[in-house]
Phi, psi and omega in degrees: 000126182271148179276151176301149182305315184298321180290317178297319179300317180295320179296314181294324178298314180293323183291333184237028187289134171239119181304134174064020187301314175227031180276119178244025183256012179299147178245353180216172180285116178249118182305132179085352185282321191259348186244114179285333192283001170274005172077358183298304181292321181297317179296316179296320180296317178299321182291323186268343184301316178302322179292320178298320178295317181298315180300319182291343183261358184293309182200169179297321180294316179296320181298322180301327180271328188274340187298329180300321183274330179297321183252018181288335183214150172217133180239116177280104188257010177147181183276066179248013181083359184297316181295317180298317179295317180296316179298321179295318179297317181293328177292320181284328183229079185304331180300325182299326179297331179288345181272345185288123179250336183223134180228138167245121183233149181240134174259140182235185176276007183258113181304322181296320179293315180296325177295324177294321175301316180299321179295320177299316179302317181294333183271000182237078188283353184244021182296134176261324187232127177232134175243123184239129174233124177266101188296333183258351176061026182275177185264008177280112186296327180049224182278001181294319177287110189270010185297335181281350183246077190302312182297314180299315182302323183288338183269337188293126179242347177218130181227129175241116186227133185231145168059045169239168183279160177301322181296319178294318180303310184282351170276336183271314189302321181299344182264013181237068187293337183260010181297129180247330182230129183225127174239125180243127182226129176051045172287123189255159180151134182283118180295328180296329180266349185267121178278106184299327182292341180279347179273118177292150176294122182264122180260123174245092192293339185248004183291126181252329185230129178232129179236123183244133177223125184199162173275347190236131181291324185295330176292318177298321178297321179296316180301310187291337181260353179254359179243134172258118189232080187294339183250008183298129179233345181223131181227132175239132180232127180232098182243118185267067177227129181275339191252325187283143178291153178291129186295146177283138180280143171301147185300321184293332176280313184301318186288341183263349187291131171261328183229137180220135179236127175253121174233056181262145169284324180284150171248019183273094181245113183235145176077002177274145174225138181302326182293344180283351182238065188293336185253005183294130181232331181243130184224136177234123184231155166281155184304317179300329178290318181293332180278347184271116179300319182293317180298313181297327183292341180273357182239151183279069186297332184290344180255000182288133180259322180235124181237137178231139180209152178276155174266149172293165177298124184238081177233130178057234183289349179300328180305314184283331179292323183263002183300321176301320178294319177298316180300317181293319180294317181290324179298322179295312183289337179274352184280113182291345177277317181285324180227072187291337185256006183296131178241336178212141179232120184245134180250128170285128182230156173271166185296329181286335174292322176297321177299320177296320178298331179274002176090010182275155177087169184294328183258009183302319182296314179296322181295316180295321178297318180298314183284335175297321176295321178295318180301316179299316181296318180290326176297320178297329178274356183060043176240129178282133180253112183248167167225155178228125178265118193295345180259021179231153183262358191275003176083195186275158180218146178299133180299326177300322178290325177297315182292333180275348184283000000 
């Protein structure tokens, strides 16, 4: 007796599920969600791909249900012939291209390879998420400029793009009217040579989440002032500069933000005022920022509902070395006067920190005792205490559940 198609599809989906694989409904910055090149999605895809292939080969009926998940995503992970093989399959079976929802593509210095990438893009008219990395960082737009692929451009709702020039970026974005999530990393171009007035204001009417990563503050400033983003609600900024001040947000962006993430090396924040962020509710900071009284004073901490921060390295004797910093950080978040609306506090942790929470290692017992006290204190404040392990896709989990596992 054969099972109904809908039931088999649900079983195969659960058996080969990858969190957030083609989910474009996020409302806040989730670590690992938007960037493929940290290997999170690629690693998960590699692990589940053999099972998807096996299921599709069992029988004709199983293949009819499993084919959707087998061809739902493709990640070009290097010169292993994978792209050539994938392009060949799509040429022989055009229907499979209509099933592709997520693509990771790499641009190289080889015109033939880049042309093959362009053909794959043309054969996948329903893609929702595209991750593009220009390995050579040259100014040849190649298939990055999606203006020639009208159908594809209309479907894209999430774009992660690395190592292309500012000119290519602003030639591409106007052709993505339905874009909701955008991550820009290491977009290059000399601001001193770039005439800002020559760049037209680019309107992205549906963009909700913007993530910026760069070595230079002035590039981040250029992005935020050259884009009109009427629906932007979440912004992540990662600027690796120790000396330059954190750029001031344009008023139209600041007043609409619900979620803000700071990933700056610098703690130099000038010209910011808490009143400029009236709707901010979710905040993600690095530990040095949370420990800085001056930094905190520039942000509306009293209205924050969800706070996320990284933990210092906690291995061996490091636990005791950083305990004063931990105590100060926890005291701030536990203070009902300083953070009266806080409902959840999430800590980014490394895998060995999770091991300590589970009681492993020489200091595991002391570590568990310390966090057991924190759990009690946060419960009394009616604040949920979570942790997030940065090398996993499954999101945050209550620290109490980690300790009980």
